[in-house]
C-alpha positions in Angstrom: -24.8 8.8 18.6 -22.0 7.3 16.5 -24.6 5.9 14.0 -26.1 9.5 13.7 -22.6 11.0 13.1 -21.7 8.3 10.5 -24.9 9.0 8.7 -24.9 12.8 8.6 -21.2 13.7 9.1 -19.5 10.7 7.4 -16.2 12.6 6.5 -15.8 14.0 10.0 -16.8 10.7 11.6 -14.3 8.6 9.5 -11.5 11.1 10.1 -12.0 10.8 13.8 -12.2 7.0 13.6 -8.9 6.9 11.7 -7.3 9.3 14.1 -8.2 7.2 17.1 -6.7 4.0 15.6 -2.9 3.2 15.8 -2.9 -0.3 14.4 -1.8 -0.4 10.7 -4.1 -3.2 9.7 -7.2 -1.5 11.2 -6.2 1.9 9.6 -6.0 0.1 6.3 -9.4 -1.5 6.8 -11.0 1.8 7.8 -9.5 3.4 4.7 -11.2 0.7 2.6 -14.5 1.3 4.5 -14.3 5.1 3.9 -13.6 4.6 0.2 -16.6 2.3 -0.1 -18.6 5.2 1.5 -17.4 7.4 -1.4 -14.8 9.3 0.7 -11.5 10.0 -1.0 -8.5 9.3 1.3 -5.5 11.4 0.3 -1.9 11.6 1.3 -0.8 14.3 3.8 -0.3 17.8 2.5 2.4 19.9 4.1 0.2 23.0 3.8 -3.2 21.6 4.7 -2.8 18.6 7.0 -3.3 19.0 10.7 -1.8 16.6 13.3 -4.5 14.0 12.9 -6.6 12.8 9.9 -8.1 16.0 8.4 -11.5 16.4 6.8 -11.2 18.4 3.6 -14.5 18.7 1.6 -15.5 15.2 0.7 -12.0 13.8 1.3 -9.8 13.0 4.3 -6.1 14.0 4.4 -3.6 11.9 6.3 -2.6 13.7 9.4 1.1 14.5 10.0 1.1 12.3 13.1 0.2 9.4 10.8 3.5 9.6 9.0 6.2 7.2 10.5 9.3 9.2 11.4 7.5 12.4 12.4 8.0 13.2 16.1 5.5 14.9 18.3 7.8 18.0 18.6 8.1 18.5 14.9 4.4 18.8 14.1 3.7 22.1 15.9 6.7 23.8 14.2 5.7 22.5 10.8 2.1 23.7 11.2 3.1 27.1 12.8 5.4 28.2 9.9 2.9 27.5 7.0 2.4 28.1 4.1 5.4 26.8 2.2 6.2 27.4 -1.5 9.0 24.9 -1.9 11.2 22.4 -0.2 13.8 25.1 0.3 11.2 27.3 1.9 10.4 24.6 4.5 14.0 24.2 5.3 14.4 28.0 5.7 11.4 28.4 8.0 11.4 25.3 10.2 14.2 24.8 12.7 16.6 22.0 11.8 15.8 20.0 14.9 12.1 19.8 13.8 12.9 19.2 10.1 15.9 16.9 10.2 16.8 14.2 7.6 14.5 11.6 9.0 11.5 14.0 9.1 12.2 15.4 5.6 12.5 12.0 4.0 9.4 10.7 5.7 7.3 13.6 4.5 8.6 13.3 1.0 7.9 9.6 0.8 4.4 10.1 2.2 3.5 12.5 -0.6 3.2 15.6 1.7 5.2 17.6 -0.8 3.6 16.4 -4.0 2.3 20.0 -4.3 5.8 21.0 -5.2 6.8 18.1 -7.4 5.0 14.7 -7.9 8.3 12.9 -8.6 9.3 12.0 -5.1 12.8 10.7 -6.3 13.3 14.3 -7.6 12.3 15.8 -4.2 14.6 13.4 -2.3 17.5 14.4 -4.6 16.7 18.1 -4.0 16.6 17.4 -0.2 20.1 15.8 -0.4 21.4 18.8 -2.4 20.0 21.4 0.0 21.5 19.5 2.9 24.7 18.8 1.0 24.4 15.1 1.9 26.6 12.6 0.2 23.8 10.0 -0.2 23.6 8.4 -3.6 21.2 10.2 -5.8 18.2 8.4 -7.2 17.3 7.9 -10.8 14.4 10.2 -11.2 13.2 8.6 -14.4 12.8 5.3 -12.5 10.1 6.8 -10.2 6.8 5.0 -10.9 3.6 3.7 -9.5 5.4 0.8 -7.8 7.9 3.1 -6.1 5.1 5.3 -4.9 3.2 2.3 -3.4 6.4 1.1 -1.6 7.1 4.5 -0.2 3.5 4.9 1.2 3.5 1.4 2.6 6.8 2.3 4.4 5.7 5.5 6.0 1.9 5.5 6.0 1.3 1.8 6.5 -0.9 1.5 3.4 -0.7 2.7 -0.2 -3.0 5.7 -0.8 -2.1 7.3 -4.1 -2.3 4.1 -6.1 -4.2 1.0 -5.1 -2.4 -2.4 -5.5 -4.2 -4.8 -7.8 -5.6 -7.0 -5.0 -7.3 -4.0 -3.3 -9.3 -3.4 -6.5 -10.7 -7.0 -6.4 -14.1 -7.2 -4.7 -14.7 -10.1 -2.2 -16.4 -13.0 -3.9 -14.6 -12.5 -7.2 -12.8 -15.4 -8.8 -9.4 -14.7 -10.3 -6.8 -16.5 -12.3 -3.4 -14.9 -12.3 0.3 -15.8 -12.4 1.7 -15.0 -9.0 5.1 -15.2 -7.2 5.3 -17.9 -4.6 6.8 -16.2 -1.6 6.1 -18.9 1.0 4.1 -22.1 1.5 3.4 -23.3 5.1 1.9 -26.7 5.5 -0.5 -27.5 8.3 -2.6 -30.6 9.3 -6.3 -30.0 9.3 -8.7 -31.5 11.8 -8.9 -34.7 9.7 -5.2 -35.2 9.7 -4.8 -34.1 6.1 -2.2 -31.6 4.8 -3.4 -28.2 3.7 -1.3 -25.0 3.3 -1.2 -21.3 3.9 0.4 -19.3 1.1 2.0 -15.9 0.7 1.8 -14.7 -2.9 2.8 -11.6 -4.7 1.4 -9.9 -7.8 1.5 -6.4 -9.2 2.8 -4.9 -5.9 0.2 -6.8 -3.8 1.2 -9.3 -1.1 -1.7 -11.7 -0.8 -2.4 -14.3 1.9 -4.0 -17.5 0.7 -5.2 -20.8 1.8 -5.5 -24.1 -0.1 -7.5 -26.8 1.6 -6.5 -30.5 1.7 -8.8 -31.6 -1.2 -7.0 -29.3 -3.5 -3.6 -29.2 -2.0 -3.0 -32.9 -2.6 -3.5 -32.3 -6.3 -1.2 -29.3 -6.6 1.4 -29.8 -3.8 4.2 -30.4 -6.4 3.5 -27.1 -8.2 3.7 -25.2 -4.8 7.2 -26.4 -4.0 9.1 -23.1 -3.7 12.4 -25.0 -4.1 11.4 -25.9 -7.6 9.1 -23.0 -8.7 9.2 -19.3 -8.1 5.8 -18.7 -9.7 2.5 -20.4 -10.4 -0.8 -19.6 -12.0 -3.3 -19.3 -9.1 -7.0 -19.7 -9.4 -9.1 -18.8 -6.4 -11.7 -16.6 -4.9 -11.2 -13.5 -2.7 -12.9 -13.9 0.7 -14.3 -11.2 3.0 -10.9 -11.0 5.0 -8.9 -10.3 1.8 -7.4 -13.7 1.5 -7.5 -15.9 -1.6 -9.1 -19.4 -1.3 -7.2 -21.4 -3.9 -9.0 -24.0 -5.9 -6.5 -24.6 -8.7 -2.8 -24.2 -9.5 -1.2 -24.4 -12.9 2.4 -24.4 -13.8 3.5 -21.0 -14.8 5.5 -22.1 -17.9 2.6 -24.2 -19.2 0.3 -21.1 -19.0 2.8 -19.1 -21.0 3.1 -21.9 -23.6 -0.7 -21.9 -24.0 -0.8 -18.2 -24.4 1.9 -18.3 -27.1 0.1 -21.1 -28.8 -3.1 -19.1 -29.0 -1.2 -16.1 -30.2 0.5 -18.0 -33.1 -2.9 -19.6 -34.0 -4.4 -16.1 -34.3 -1.5 -15.0 -36.5 -1.9 -18.0 -38.7 
């Protein structure tokens, strides 16, 4: 039955599957599956989203219950008083206990009010003004793709509007990129040799990696986080979203090579 529904009603099937899951990592995985099926996953919409993930043509809207900070008692009030034409309109229609500061900020960060203004820093400032809050106002010109990704990771558990760089890389692809070294945890393999598990960052993506003993012994010095903050990492993305590291190059050396090539071209 589920195979039939997935084949002939894929949008409705994936919306139900996402609604039934409460673990962030599984929700993120199902979102990736849905996108590979050609289904567009969209942030919640204050005027269209229901409580759970909502089918909408060939897309799925995040449900209001999927936004961290939205309590069960707030959702019926938000839905019952629709439609809304502005942030001020929401605050006029929805009782304060159902649209308090926590709820309002969570919905703005989630993108539920992008229909009013796509600059979420601007909406947060509006919200503070309407509430007469003394919170420090945000620099609206500083709102960008990275800020959007961080907001959605905070309240949705996964970025939706923009995809971090690592999410766009297909499994099996070999990459070479300078990355931030967040952490390096050594472990002894079954043969008693040192290998390491890595946490890396690049373009808003936090990437888990592993470097096996045969490679780790060559590059252990370049992965010393007390000496280096970055390194040029070469490796392949596996089916679980990790990077299997095969080579490490000193970040400064890579920059020097790039500059050398640049000057050679100019000459």
